[in-house]
Backbone as XML, in Angstrom:
<?xml version="1.0"?>
<chain id="A" units="angstrom">
  <residue number="1" name="MET">
    <atom name="N" x="21.014" y="44.877" z="24.833"/>
    <atom name="CA" x="21.078" y="44.480" z="23.401"/>
    <atom name="C" x="19.841" y="44.792" z="22.644"/>
  </residue>
  <residue number="2" name="PRO">
    <atom name="N" x="20.096" y="45.347" z="21.496"/>
    <atom name="CA" x="19.027" y="45.987" z="20.670"/>
    <atom name="C" x="18.097" y="44.792" z="20.300"/>
  </residue>
  <residue number="3" name="ALA">
    <atom name="N" x="16.943" y="45.229" z="20.111"/>
    <atom name="CA" x="15.754" y="44.222" z="19.648"/>
    <atom name="C" x="16.205" y="43.176" z="18.563"/>
  </residue>
  <residue number="4" name="ALA">
    <atom name="N" x="16.668" y="43.929" z="17.452"/>
    <atom name="CA" x="17.129" y="43.160" z="16.216"/>
    <atom name="C" x="18.197" y="42.208" z="16.598"/>
  </residue>
  <residue number="5" name="ALA">
    <atom name="N" x="19.039" y="42.603" z="17.402"/>
    <atom name="CA" x="20.142" y="41.423" z="17.718"/>
    <atom name="C" x="19.423" y="40.309" z="18.568"/>
  </residue>
  <residue number="6" name="ALA">
    <atom name="N" x="18.648" y="40.543" z="19.461"/>
    <atom name="CA" x="18.056" y="39.705" z="20.147"/>
    <atom name="C" x="17.114" y="38.742" z="19.360"/>
  </residue>
  <residue number="7" name="ALA">
    <atom name="N" x="16.410" y="39.340" z="18.422"/>
    <atom name="CA" x="15.710" y="38.418" z="17.504"/>
    <atom name="C" x="16.605" y="37.633" z="16.660"/>
  </residue>
  <residue number="8" name="THR">
    <atom name="N" x="17.535" y="37.972" z="16.085"/>
    <atom name="CA" x="18.791" y="37.347" z="15.546"/>
    <atom name="C" x="19.009" y="36.093" z="16.132"/>
  </residue>
  <residue number="9" name="ALA">
    <atom name="N" x="19.442" y="36.515" z="17.437"/>
    <atom name="CA" x="20.186" y="35.381" z="18.347"/>
    <atom name="C" x="18.960" y="34.317" z="18.588"/>
  </residue>
  <residue number="10" name="ALA">
    <atom name="N" x="17.658" y="34.700" z="18.794"/>
    <atom name="CA" x="16.918" y="33.768" z="19.122"/>
    <atom name="C" x="16.406" y="32.877" z="17.885"/>
  </residue>
  <residue number="11" name="ALA">
    <atom name="N" x="16.443" y="33.409" z="16.630"/>
    <atom name="CA" x="16.365" y="32.701" z="15.596"/>
    <atom name="C" x="17.490" y="31.761" z="15.398"/>
  </residue>
  <residue number="12" name="ALA">
    <atom name="N" x="18.634" y="32.029" z="15.518"/>
    <atom name="CA" x="19.718" y="31.081" z="15.357"/>
    <atom name="C" x="19.639" y="29.978" z="16.439"/>
  </residue>
  <residue number="13" name="GLU">
    <atom name="N" x="19.283" y="30.450" z="17.717"/>
    <atom name="CA" x="19.027" y="29.368" z="18.538"/>
    <atom name="C" x="17.952" y="28.265" z="18.149"/>
  </residue>
  <residue number="14" name="GLY">
    <atom name="N" x="16.779" y="28.962" z="17.727"/>
    <atom name="CA" x="15.863" y="28.049" z="17.159"/>
    <atom name="C" x="16.229" y="27.061" z="16.075"/>
  </residue>
  <residue number="15" name="LEU">
    <atom name="N" x="16.913" y="27.726" z="15.134"/>
    <atom name="CA" x="17.386" y="26.974" z="13.967"/>
    <atom name="C" x="18.324" y="25.797" z="14.539"/>
  </residue>
  <residue number="16" name="GLY">
    <atom name="N" x="19.183" y="26.139" z="15.344"/>
    <atom name="CA" x="20.167" y="25.012" z="16.023"/>
    <atom name="C" x="19.283" y="23.911" z="16.492"/>
  </residue>
  <residue number="17" name="ARG">
    <atom name="N" x="18.193" y="24.217" z="17.294"/>
    <atom name="CA" x="17.335" y="23.191" z="17.761"/>
    <atom name="C" x="16.693" y="22.328" z="16.753"/>
  </residue>
  <residue number="18" name="VAL">
    <atom name="N" x="16.229" y="22.991" z="15.669"/>
    <atom name="CA" x="15.499" y="22.377" z="14.497"/>
    <atom name="C" x="16.488" y="21.289" z="13.916"/>
  </residue>
  <residue number="19" name="ARG">
    <atom name="N" x="17.894" y="21.830" z="13.723"/>
    <atom name="CA" x="18.833" y="20.919" z="13.155"/>
    <atom name="C" x="19.227" y="20.063" z="13.964"/>
  </residue>
  <residue number="20" name="ALA">
    <atom name="N" x="19.176" y="20.079" z="15.169"/>
    <atom name="CA" x="19.560" y="19.108" z="16.246"/>
    <atom name="C" x="18.346" y="17.938" z="16.074"/>
  </residue>
  <residue number="21" name="LEU">
    <atom name="N" x="17.215" y="18.489" z="16.052"/>
    <atom name="CA" x="16.098" y="17.444" z="16.065"/>
    <atom name="C" x="16.197" y="16.616" z="14.653"/>
  </residue>
  <residue number="22" name="PHE">
    <atom name="N" x="16.379" y="17.316" z="13.545"/>
    <atom name="CA" x="16.494" y="16.682" z="12.196"/>
    <atom name="C" x="17.746" y="15.501" z="12.318"/>
  </residue>
  <residue number="23" name="ARG">
    <atom name="N" x="18.961" y="15.926" z="12.783"/>
    <atom name="CA" x="19.822" y="14.836" z="13.007"/>
    <atom name="C" x="19.492" y="13.691" z="13.952"/>
  </residue>
  <residue number="24" name="GLN">
    <atom name="N" x="18.760" y="13.966" z="15.014"/>
    <atom name="CA" x="18.208" y="12.778" z="15.842"/>
    <atom name="C" x="17.214" y="11.964" z="14.907"/>
  </residue>
  <residue number="25" name="VAL">
    <atom name="N" x="16.405" y="12.612" z="14.088"/>
    <atom name="CA" x="15.561" y="11.754" z="13.167"/>
    <atom name="C" x="16.371" y="10.998" z="12.273"/>
  </residue>
  <residue number="26" name="LEU">
    <atom name="N" x="17.416" y="11.572" z="11.608"/>
    <atom name="CA" x="18.249" y="10.747" z="10.668"/>
    <atom name="C" x="18.887" y="9.630" z="11.464"/>
  </residue>
  <residue number="27" name="ARG">
    <atom name="N" x="19.532" y="9.988" z="12.640"/>
    <atom name="CA" x="20.317" y="9.033" z="13.422"/>
    <atom name="C" x="19.453" y="7.870" z="13.872"/>
  </residue>
  <residue number="28" name="VAL">
    <atom name="N" x="18.173" y="8.195" z="14.346"/>
    <atom name="CA" x="17.251" y="7.073" z="14.723"/>
    <atom name="C" x="16.835" y="6.227" z="13.579"/>
  </residue>
  <residue number="29" name="HIS">
    <atom name="N" x="16.695" y="6.678" z="12.391"/>
    <atom name="CA" x="16.295" y="5.988" z="11.176"/>
    <atom name="C" x="17.436" y="5.040" z="10.778"/>
  </residue>
  <residue number="30" name="ARG">
    <atom name="N" x="18.799" y="5.707" z="10.888"/>
    <atom name="CA" x="19.955" y="4.709" z="10.805"/>
    <atom name="C" x="20.123" y="3.622" z="11.762"/>
  </residue>
  <residue number="31" name="ASP">
    <atom name="N" x="19.772" y="3.891" z="12.871"/>
    <atom name="CA" x="19.947" y="2.842" z="13.920"/>
    <atom name="C" x="18.784" y="1.838" z="14.055"/>
  </residue>
  <residue number="32" name="VAL">
    <atom name="N" x="17.515" y="2.117" z="13.664"/>
    <atom name="CA" x="16.446" y="1.183" z="13.800"/>
    <atom name="C" x="15.716" y="0.719" z="12.594"/>
  </residue>
  <residue number="33" name="LEU">
    <atom name="N" x="15.853" y="1.413" z="11.511"/>
    <atom name="CA" x="15.070" y="1.208" z="10.497"/>
    <atom name="C" x="15.759" y="0.213" z="9.313"/>
  </residue>
  <residue number="34" name="PRO">
    <atom name="N" x="15.210" y="-0.817" z="8.806"/>
    <atom name="CA" x="15.898" y="-1.568" z="7.747"/>
    <atom name="C" x="15.900" y="-0.526" z="6.462"/>
  </residue>
  <residue number="35" name="GLY">
    <atom name="N" x="16.996" y="-0.917" z="5.530"/>
    <atom name="CA" x="17.284" y="-0.045" z="4.409"/>
    <atom name="C" x="16.052" y="0.476" z="3.726"/>
  </residue>
  <residue number="36" name="PRO">
    <atom name="N" x="15.019" y="-0.057" z="3.087"/>
    <atom name="CA" x="13.966" y="0.614" z="2.371"/>
    <atom name="C" x="13.166" y="1.575" z="3.254"/>
  </residue>
  <residue number="37" name="LEU">
    <atom name="N" x="12.791" y="1.154" z="4.606"/>
    <atom name="CA" x="12.100" y="2.213" z="5.351"/>
    <atom name="C" x="13.041" y="3.192" z="5.792"/>
  </residue>
  <residue number="38" name="ARG">
    <atom name="N" x="14.313" y="2.951" z="5.925"/>
    <atom name="CA" x="15.295" y="4.271" z="6.351"/>
    <atom name="C" x="15.248" y="5.112" z="5.033"/>
  </residue>
  <residue number="39" name="ASP">
    <atom name="N" x="15.293" y="4.873" z="3.806"/>
    <atom name="CA" x="15.286" y="5.642" z="2.744"/>
    <atom name="C" x="14.136" y="6.381" z="2.644"/>
  </residue>
  <residue number="40" name="LEU">
    <atom name="N" x="12.938" y="5.836" z="2.900"/>
    <atom name="CA" x="11.603" y="6.455" z="2.920"/>
    <atom name="C" x="11.542" y="7.388" z="4.079"/>
  </residue>
  <residue number="41" name="GLY">
    <atom name="N" x="11.907" y="7.126" z="5.302"/>
    <atom name="CA" x="11.834" y="7.729" z="6.493"/>
    <atom name="C" x="12.758" y="9.160" z="6.229"/>
  </residue>
  <residue number="42" name="ASP">
    <atom name="N" x="13.893" y="8.857" z="5.660"/>
    <atom name="CA" x="14.800" y="10.028" z="5.514"/>
    <atom name="C" x="14.340" y="11.001" z="4.529"/>
  </residue>
  <residue number="43" name="SER">
    <atom name="N" x="13.852" y="10.520" z="3.339"/>
    <atom name="CA" x="13.266" y="11.481" z="2.339"/>
    <atom name="C" x="12.117" y="12.289" z="2.896"/>
  </residue>
  <residue number="44" name="THR">
    <atom name="N" x="11.332" y="11.566" z="3.669"/>
    <atom name="CA" x="10.097" y="12.104" z="4.238"/>
    <atom name="C" x="10.427" y="13.256" z="5.231"/>
  </residue>
  <residue number="45" name="ALA">
    <atom name="N" x="11.355" y="12.932" z="6.172"/>
    <atom name="CA" x="11.750" y="14.009" z="7.068"/>
    <atom name="C" x="12.622" y="14.900" z="6.336"/>
  </residue>
  <residue number="46" name="ARG">
    <atom name="N" x="13.456" y="14.797" z="5.199"/>
    <atom name="CA" x="14.195" y="15.994" z="4.692"/>
    <atom name="C" x="13.004" y="16.817" z="4.115"/>
  </residue>
  <residue number="47" name="GLU">
    <atom name="N" x="12.019" y="16.378" z="3.421"/>
    <atom name="CA" x="11.016" y="17.202" z="2.719"/>
    <atom name="C" x="10.156" y="17.873" z="3.987"/>
  </residue>
  <residue number="48" name="GLU">
    <atom name="N" x="9.767" y="17.225" z="4.829"/>
    <atom name="CA" x="8.974" y="17.847" z="5.930"/>
    <atom name="C" x="9.800" y="18.969" z="6.638"/>
  </residue>
  <residue number="49" name="PHE">
    <atom name="N" x="11.011" y="18.850" z="6.797"/>
    <atom name="CA" x="11.842" y="19.836" z="7.438"/>
    <atom name="C" x="11.915" y="21.164" z="6.690"/>
  </residue>
  <residue number="50" name="ARG">
    <atom name="N" x="12.339" y="20.765" z="5.311"/>
    <atom name="CA" x="12.565" y="21.761" z="4.396"/>
    <atom name="C" x="11.409" y="22.599" z="4.086"/>
  </residue>
  <residue number="51" name="ARG">
    <atom name="N" x="10.155" y="21.999" z="4.161"/>
    <atom name="CA" x="8.921" y="22.889" z="3.875"/>
    <atom name="C" x="8.795" y="23.869" z="5.077"/>
  </residue>
  <residue number="52" name="HIS">
    <atom name="N" x="8.995" y="23.154" z="6.196"/>
    <atom name="CA" x="8.777" y="24.181" z="7.380"/>
    <atom name="C" x="9.701" y="25.172" z="7.512"/>
  </residue>
  <residue number="53" name="LEU">
    <atom name="N" x="10.981" y="24.851" z="6.933"/>
    <atom name="CA" x="12.052" y="26.004" z="7.141"/>
    <atom name="C" x="11.771" y="27.031" z="6.014"/>
  </residue>
  <residue number="54" name="ARG">
    <atom name="N" x="11.412" y="26.604" z="5.133"/>
    <atom name="CA" x="11.039" y="27.588" z="3.727"/>
    <atom name="C" x="9.729" y="28.264" z="3.779"/>
  </residue>
  <residue number="55" name="GLY">
    <atom name="N" x="8.813" y="27.675" z="4.544"/>
    <atom name="CA" x="7.520" y="28.204" z="4.709"/>
    <atom name="C" x="7.375" y="29.332" z="5.764"/>
  </residue>
  <residue number="56" name="LYS">
    <atom name="N" x="6.215" y="29.869" z="5.851"/>
    <atom name="CA" x="5.889" y="30.858" z="6.877"/>
    <atom name="C" x="5.370" y="30.222" z="8.079"/>
  </residue>
  <residue number="57" name="THR">
    <atom name="N" x="6.232" y="29.607" z="8.930"/>
    <atom name="CA" x="5.828" y="28.820" z="10.029"/>
    <atom name="C" x="5.792" y="29.800" z="11.215"/>
  </residue>
  <residue number="58" name="THR">
    <atom name="N" x="4.580" y="29.756" z="11.969"/>
    <atom name="CA" x="4.525" y="30.427" z="13.231"/>
    <atom name="C" x="5.119" y="29.656" z="14.476"/>
  </residue>
  <residue number="59" name="PRO">
    <atom name="N" x="5.414" y="30.531" z="15.489"/>
    <atom name="CA" x="6.166" y="29.847" z="16.615"/>
    <atom name="C" x="5.375" y="28.667" z="17.304"/>
  </residue>
  <residue number="60" name="ALA">
    <atom name="N" x="4.041" y="28.830" z="17.105"/>
    <atom name="CA" x="3.090" y="27.776" z="17.755"/>
    <atom name="C" x="3.301" y="26.477" z="16.686"/>
  </residue>
  <residue number="61" name="GLN">
    <atom name="N" x="3.484" y="26.748" z="15.532"/>
    <atom name="CA" x="3.478" y="25.707" z="14.596"/>
    <atom name="C" x="4.860" y="24.855" z="14.631"/>
  </residue>
  <residue number="62" name="TRP">
    <atom name="N" x="5.993" y="25.836" z="15.017"/>
    <atom name="CA" x="7.251" y="25.154" z="15.276"/>
    <atom name="C" x="7.231" y="24.331" z="16.369"/>
  </residue>
  <residue number="63" name="ARG">
    <atom name="N" x="6.540" y="24.811" z="17.472"/>
    <atom name="CA" x="6.427" y="23.935" z="18.810"/>
    <atom name="C" x="5.647" y="22.629" z="18.522"/>
  </residue>
  <residue number="64" name="GLU">
    <atom name="N" x="4.495" y="22.570" z="17.800"/>
    <atom name="CA" x="3.954" y="21.590" z="17.376"/>
    <atom name="C" x="4.771" y="20.585" z="16.531"/>
  </residue>
  <residue number="65" name="PHE">
    <atom name="N" x="5.260" y="21.174" z="15.648"/>
    <atom name="CA" x="6.231" y="20.330" z="14.704"/>
    <atom name="C" x="7.365" y="19.585" z="15.559"/>
  </residue>
  <residue number="66" name="GLY">
    <atom name="N" x="8.013" y="20.448" z="16.328"/>
    <atom name="CA" x="9.032" y="19.779" z="17.179"/>
    <atom name="C" x="8.513" y="18.678" z="18.128"/>
  </residue>
  <residue number="67" name="SER">
    <atom name="N" x="7.305" y="18.993" z="18.714"/>
    <atom name="CA" x="6.892" y="17.973" z="19.611"/>
    <atom name="C" x="6.546" y="16.673" z="18.742"/>
  </residue>
  <residue number="68" name="GLN">
    <atom name="N" x="5.827" y="16.773" z="17.636"/>
    <atom name="CA" x="5.409" y="15.621" z="16.918"/>
    <atom name="C" x="6.817" y="14.854" z="16.469"/>
  </residue>
  <residue number="69" name="TRP">
    <atom name="N" x="7.636" y="15.696" z="15.921"/>
    <atom name="CA" x="8.887" y="14.820" z="15.646"/>
    <atom name="C" x="9.704" y="14.030" z="16.844"/>
  </residue>
  <residue number="70" name="GLY">
    <atom name="N" x="9.570" y="14.847" z="18.001"/>
    <atom name="CA" x="10.195" y="14.425" z="19.190"/>
    <atom name="C" x="9.548" y="13.162" z="19.472"/>
  </residue>
  <residue number="71" name="THR">
    <atom name="N" x="8.151" y="13.123" z="19.516"/>
    <atom name="CA" x="7.442" y="11.890" z="19.882"/>
    <atom name="C" x="7.719" y="10.698" z="18.935"/>
  </residue>
  <residue number="72" name="TYR">
    <atom name="N" x="7.885" y="11.092" z="17.684"/>
    <atom name="CA" x="8.272" y="10.037" z="16.609"/>
    <atom name="C" x="9.600" y="9.394" z="16.868"/>
  </residue>
  <residue number="73" name="VAL">
    <atom name="N" x="10.596" y="10.306" z="17.311"/>
    <atom name="CA" x="12.020" y="9.656" z="17.662"/>
    <atom name="C" x="11.886" y="8.855" z="18.854"/>
  </residue>
  <residue number="74" name="ALA">
    <atom name="N" x="11.076" y="9.208" z="19.973"/>
    <atom name="CA" x="10.744" y="8.279" z="21.092"/>
    <atom name="C" x="10.244" y="7.081" z="20.882"/>
  </residue>
  <residue number="75" name="MET">
    <atom name="N" x="9.207" y="7.134" z="19.876"/>
    <atom name="CA" x="8.486" y="5.886" z="19.511"/>
    <atom name="C" x="9.362" y="4.909" z="18.714"/>
  </residue>
  <residue number="76" name="LEU">
    <atom name="N" x="10.345" y="5.338" z="17.847"/>
    <atom name="CA" x="11.286" y="4.463" z="17.112"/>
    <atom name="C" x="12.161" y="4.043" z="18.053"/>
  </residue>
  <residue number="77" name="ARG">
    <atom name="N" x="12.697" y="4.867" z="19.081"/>
    <atom name="CA" x="13.546" y="4.219" z="20.032"/>
    <atom name="C" x="12.853" y="3.376" z="21.172"/>
  </residue>
  <residue number="78" name="GLY">
    <atom name="N" x="11.673" y="3.294" z="21.090"/>
    <atom name="CA" x="10.928" y="2.259" z="21.848"/>
    <atom name="C" x="10.704" y="3.022" z="23.154"/>
  </residue>
  <residue number="79" name="ARG">
    <atom name="N" x="10.805" y="4.100" z="23.346"/>
    <atom name="CA" x="10.780" y="4.817" z="24.843"/>
    <atom name="C" x="9.241" y="5.545" z="24.876"/>
  </residue>
  <residue number="80" name="ALA">
    <atom name="N" x="8.531" y="5.546" z="23.991"/>
    <atom name="CA" x="7.315" y="6.246" z="23.916"/>
    <atom name="C" x="6.303" y="5.559" z="24.749"/>
  </residue>
  <residue number="81" name="ASP">
    <atom name="N" x="5.443" y="6.345" z="25.461"/>
    <atom name="CA" x="4.371" y="5.859" z="26.040"/>
    <atom name="C" x="3.150" y="6.243" z="25.348"/>
  </residue>
  <residue number="82" name="LEU">
    <atom name="N" x="2.996" y="5.551" z="24.225"/>
    <atom name="CA" x="1.797" y="5.842" z="23.380"/>
    <atom name="C" x="0.778" y="4.735" z="23.019"/>
  </residue>
  <residue number="83" name="GLU">
    <atom name="N" x="-0.218" y="5.288" z="22.788"/>
    <atom name="CA" x="-1.327" y="4.346" z="22.444"/>
    <atom name="C" x="-1.095" y="3.593" z="21.120"/>
  </residue>
  <residue number="84" name="PRO">
    <atom name="N" x="-1.599" y="2.359" z="20.975"/>
    <atom name="CA" x="-1.186" y="1.914" z="19.500"/>
    <atom name="C" x="-1.888" y="2.660" z="18.463"/>
  </residue>
  <residue number="85" name="ALA">
    <atom name="N" x="-1.244" y="2.772" z="17.434"/>
    <atom name="CA" x="-1.511" y="3.721" z="16.271"/>
    <atom name="C" x="-2.904" y="3.058" z="15.451"/>
  </residue>
  <residue number="86" name="PRO">
    <atom name="N" x="-3.730" y="3.918" z="15.218"/>
    <atom name="CA" x="-4.838" y="3.295" z="14.445"/>
    <atom name="C" x="-4.545" y="2.644" z="13.115"/>
  </residue>
  <residue number="87" name="ALA">
    <atom name="N" x="-5.299" y="1.727" z="12.641"/>
    <atom name="CA" x="-4.829" y="1.106" z="11.260"/>
    <atom name="C" x="-4.795" y="2.034" z="10.189"/>
  </residue>
  <residue number="88" name="ARG">
    <atom name="N" x="-5.746" y="3.232" z="10.306"/>
    <atom name="CA" x="-5.772" y="4.033" z="9.156"/>
    <atom name="C" x="-5.837" y="5.435" z="9.649"/>
  </residue>
  <residue number="89" name="LEU">
    <atom name="N" x="-5.310" y="6.332" z="8.977"/>
    <atom name="CA" x="-5.421" y="7.719" z="9.474"/>
    <atom name="C" x="-6.872" y="8.346" z="9.366"/>
  </residue>
  <residue number="90" name="PRO">
    <atom name="N" x="-7.192" y="9.167" z="10.405"/>
    <atom name="CA" x="-8.664" y="9.558" z="10.385"/>
    <atom name="C" x="-8.989" y="10.361" z="9.119"/>
  </residue>
  <residue number="91" name="GLU">
    <atom name="N" x="-10.209" y="10.313" z="8.516"/>
    <atom name="CA" x="-10.491" y="11.068" z="7.384"/>
    <atom name="C" x="-10.339" y="12.435" z="7.358"/>
  </residue>
  <residue number="92" name="ASP">
    <atom name="N" x="-10.334" y="13.164" z="8.623"/>
    <atom name="CA" x="-10.314" y="14.649" z="8.562"/>
    <atom name="C" x="-8.784" y="15.048" z="8.413"/>
  </residue>
  <residue number="93" name="VAL">
    <atom name="N" x="-7.898" y="14.006" z="8.913"/>
    <atom name="CA" x="-6.678" y="14.258" z="8.772"/>
    <atom name="C" x="-6.165" y="14.024" z="7.319"/>
  </residue>
  <residue number="94" name="VAL">
    <atom name="N" x="-6.769" y="13.048" z="6.530"/>
    <atom name="CA" x="-6.387" y="12.731" z="5.176"/>
    <atom name="C" x="-6.939" y="13.795" z="4.412"/>
  </residue>
  <residue number="95" name="ALA">
    <atom name="N" x="-8.121" y="14.359" z="4.796"/>
    <atom name="CA" x="-8.612" y="15.397" z="3.924"/>
    <atom name="C" x="-7.802" y="16.782" z="4.020"/>
  </residue>
  <residue number="96" name="GLU">
    <atom name="N" x="-7.050" y="16.963" z="5.111"/>
    <atom name="CA" x="-6.264" y="18.199" z="5.118"/>
    <atom name="C" x="-4.799" y="18.072" z="4.414"/>
  </residue>
  <residue number="97" name="MET">
    <atom name="N" x="-4.694" y="16.828" z="4.117"/>
    <atom name="CA" x="-3.158" y="16.500" z="3.471"/>
    <atom name="C" x="-3.178" y="16.881" z="1.992"/>
  </residue>
  <residue number="98" name="THR">
    <atom name="N" x="-2.047" y="17.282" z="1.580"/>
    <atom name="CA" x="-1.808" y="17.442" z="0.133"/>
    <atom name="C" x="-1.768" y="16.055" z="-0.616"/>
  </residue>
  <residue number="99" name="PRO">
    <atom name="N" x="-2.042" y="16.279" z="-1.881"/>
    <atom name="CA" x="-1.873" y="14.859" z="-2.672"/>
    <atom name="C" x="-0.485" y="14.206" z="-2.406"/>
  </residue>
  <residue number="100" name="GLU">
    <atom name="N" x="0.549" y="15.155" z="-2.184"/>
    <atom name="CA" x="1.939" y="14.675" z="-2.046"/>
    <atom name="C" x="1.970" y="13.746" z="-0.780"/>
  </residue>
  <residue number="101" name="GLN">
    <atom name="N" x="1.412" y="14.442" z="0.211"/>
    <atom name="CA" x="1.372" y="13.793" z="1.531"/>
    <atom name="C" x="0.665" y="12.381" z="1.598"/>
  </residue>
  <residue number="102" name="GLN">
    <atom name="N" x="-0.383" y="12.450" z="0.851"/>
    <atom name="CA" x="-1.325" y="11.433" z="0.866"/>
    <atom name="C" x="-0.481" y="10.237" z="0.198"/>
  </residue>
  <residue number="103" name="GLU">
    <atom name="N" x="0.232" y="10.824" z="-0.878"/>
    <atom name="CA" x="0.927" y="9.512" z="-1.606"/>
    <atom name="C" x="2.196" y="8.991" z="-0.733"/>
  </residue>
  <residue number="104" name="THR">
    <atom name="N" x="2.787" y="9.936" z="-0.135"/>
    <atom name="CA" x="3.810" y="9.577" z="0.912"/>
    <atom name="C" x="3.410" y="8.658" z="1.920"/>
  </residue>
  <residue number="105" name="ALA">
    <atom name="N" x="2.166" y="8.850" z="2.659"/>
    <atom name="CA" x="1.342" y="8.135" z="3.472"/>
    <atom name="C" x="0.983" y="6.752" z="2.926"/>
  </residue>
  <residue number="106" name="ALA">
    <atom name="N" x="0.546" y="6.753" z="1.798"/>
    <atom name="CA" x="0.244" y="5.288" z="1.150"/>
    <atom name="C" x="1.538" y="4.639" z="1.034"/>
  </residue>
  <residue number="107" name="GLN">
    <atom name="N" x="2.472" y="5.113" z="0.484"/>
    <atom name="CA" x="3.924" y="4.476" z="0.405"/>
    <atom name="C" x="4.450" y="4.010" z="1.779"/>
  </residue>
  <residue number="108" name="LEU">
    <atom name="N" x="4.314" y="4.698" z="2.773"/>
    <atom name="CA" x="4.773" y="4.276" z="4.171"/>
    <atom name="C" x="3.797" y="3.192" z="4.467"/>
  </residue>
  <residue number="109" name="ARG">
    <atom name="N" x="2.467" y="3.344" z="4.371"/>
    <atom name="CA" x="1.718" y="2.185" z="4.676"/>
    <atom name="C" x="2.017" y="1.000" z="4.053"/>
  </residue>
  <residue number="110" name="GLU">
    <atom name="N" x="2.267" y="1.021" z="2.760"/>
    <atom name="CA" x="2.486" y="-0.207" z="2.017"/>
    <atom name="C" x="3.928" y="-0.713" z="2.440"/>
  </residue>
  <residue number="111" name="ALA">
    <atom name="N" x="4.974" y="0.057" z="2.696"/>
    <atom name="CA" x="6.217" y="-0.361" z="3.131"/>
    <atom name="C" x="6.209" y="-1.055" z="4.516"/>
  </residue>
  <residue number="112" name="VAL">
    <atom name="N" x="5.383" y="-0.484" z="5.384"/>
    <atom name="CA" x="5.149" y="-1.170" z="6.759"/>
    <atom name="C" x="4.446" y="-2.292" z="6.591"/>
  </residue>
  <residue number="113" name="GLN">
    <atom name="N" x="3.342" y="-2.454" z="5.790"/>
    <atom name="CA" x="2.677" y="-3.801" z="5.568"/>
    <atom name="C" x="3.656" y="-4.825" z="5.034"/>
  </residue>
  <residue number="114" name="GLU">
    <atom name="N" x="4.400" y="-4.469" z="4.178"/>
    <atom name="CA" x="5.452" y="-5.418" z="3.468"/>
    <atom name="C" x="6.381" y="-5.774" z="4.639"/>
  </residue>
  <residue number="115" name="LEU">
    <atom name="N" x="6.867" y="-4.977" z="5.572"/>
    <atom name="CA" x="7.857" y="-5.256" z="6.557"/>
    <atom name="C" x="7.072" y="-6.162" z="7.531"/>
  </residue>
  <residue number="116" name="GLY">
    <atom name="N" x="5.801" y="-6.018" z="7.688"/>
    <atom name="CA" x="5.106" y="-6.916" z="8.770"/>
    <atom name="C" x="4.940" y="-8.309" z="8.131"/>
  </residue>
  <residue number="117" name="ARG">
    <atom name="N" x="4.598" y="-8.312" z="6.913"/>
    <atom name="CA" x="4.470" y="-9.629" z="6.215"/>
    <atom name="C" x="5.879" y="-10.326" z="6.146"/>
  </residue>
  <residue number="118" name="SER">
    <atom name="N" x="7.086" y="-9.742" z="5.956"/>
    <atom name="CA" x="8.367" y="-10.305" z="5.945"/>
    <atom name="C" x="8.826" y="-10.740" z="7.226"/>
  </residue>
  <residue number="119" name="MET">
    <atom name="N" x="8.513" y="-9.929" z="8.329"/>
    <atom name="CA" x="8.714" y="-10.429" z="9.504"/>
    <atom name="C" x="7.775" y="-11.640" z="10.174"/>
  </residue>
  <residue number="120" name="LEU">
    <atom name="N" x="6.661" y="-11.686" z="9.724"/>
    <atom name="CA" x="5.894" y="-13.053" z="9.973"/>
    <atom name="C" x="6.167" y="-14.199" z="9.119"/>
  </residue>
  <residue number="121" name="ALA">
    <atom name="N" x="6.943" y="-13.849" z="8.142"/>
    <atom name="CA" x="7.440" y="-15.129" z="7.238"/>
    <atom name="C" x="8.375" y="-15.904" z="8.071"/>
  </residue>
  <residue number="122" name="PRO">
    <atom name="N" x="8.472" y="-17.206" z="7.673"/>
    <atom name="CA" x="9.469" y="-18.133" z="8.505"/>
    <atom name="C" x="10.852" y="-17.455" z="8.350"/>
  </residue>
  <residue number="123" name="GLY">
    <atom name="N" x="11.475" y="-17.308" z="9.466"/>
    <atom name="CA" x="12.891" y="-16.626" z="9.447"/>
    <atom name="C" x="12.910" y="-15.234" z="9.340"/>
  </residue>
  <residue number="124" name="GLY">
    <atom name="N" x="11.757" y="-14.534" z="9.170"/>
    <atom name="CA" x="11.816" y="-13.074" z="8.741"/>
    <atom name="C" x="11.848" y="-12.289" z="10.026"/>
  </residue>
  <residue number="125" name="GLY">
    <atom name="N" x="11.706" y="-12.806" z="11.222"/>
    <atom name="CA" x="11.761" y="-12.052" z="12.560"/>
    <atom name="C" x="13.069" y="-12.008" z="13.034"/>
  </residue>
  <residue number="126" name="GLU">
    <atom name="N" x="14.081" y="-12.560" z="12.319"/>
    <atom name="CA" x="15.482" y="-12.486" z="13.086"/>
    <atom name="C" x="16.087" y="-11.133" z="13.037"/>
  </residue>
  <residue number="127" name="ALA">
    <atom name="N" x="16.668" y="-10.851" z="14.091"/>
    <atom name="CA" x="17.587" y="-9.652" z="14.137"/>
    <atom name="C" x="18.690" y="-9.425" z="13.097"/>
  </residue>
  <residue number="128" name="ARG">
    <atom name="N" x="18.726" y="-8.231" z="12.405"/>
    <atom name="CA" x="19.639" y="-8.132" z="11.517"/>
    <atom name="C" x="20.677" y="-7.081" z="12.030"/>
  </residue>
  <residue number="129" name="GLY">
    <atom name="N" x="21.902" y="-7.318" z="11.479"/>
    <atom name="CA" x="22.902" y="-6.251" z="11.982"/>
    <atom name="C" x="22.931" y="-5.145" z="11.041"/>
  </residue>
  <residue number="130" name="ARG">
    <atom name="N" x="23.705" y="-4.084" z="11.269"/>
    <atom name="CA" x="23.626" y="-2.902" z="10.641"/>
    <atom name="C" x="23.976" y="-3.098" z="9.216"/>
  </residue>
  <residue number="131" name="ASP">
    <atom name="N" x="25.009" y="-4.127" z="9.005"/>
    <atom name="CA" x="25.463" y="-4.218" z="7.424"/>
    <atom name="C" x="24.335" y="-4.848" z="6.705"/>
  </residue>
  <residue number="132" name="ASP">
    <atom name="N" x="23.419" y="-5.645" z="7.329"/>
    <atom name="CA" x="22.337" y="-6.307" z="6.595"/>
    <atom name="C" x="21.225" y="-5.191" z="5.995"/>
  </residue>
  <residue number="133" name="ARG">
    <atom name="N" x="21.366" y="-4.041" z="6.719"/>
    <atom name="CA" x="20.013" y="-3.192" z="6.594"/>
    <atom name="C" x="20.040" y="-2.638" z="5.055"/>
  </residue>
  <residue number="134" name="ARG">
    <atom name="N" x="21.012" y="-2.600" z="4.365"/>
    <atom name="CA" x="20.941" y="-2.049" z="2.983"/>
    <atom name="C" x="21.210" y="-3.056" z="1.999"/>
  </residue>
</chain>
């Protein structure tokens, strides 16, 4: 097989794995997140995947990207063996974020805090069916 054909086949395989991971993210959002968090999570995932697909992402960056999103999916499914997340992002991480990413992180933090408050309210921790999520 010529080198160009092998590179094309490898790229197609990699793109297939990225698409599968993206579908997993959207599926887990649909299954476990309430409506407002699902909408925020879906839009964040779409934007992050789009940026990586359109950018000049190296193979090492793709591996890290896939690893982090895979960990995220496992965490939402309740199967992750993770330490509790810190209350705030480390300053060095925030410093490397774009203003758009900082705004998204702030929106996510506010949405999570609101969800936490609603779950702590009387009757707020009840399980909801799929139809109640939106």
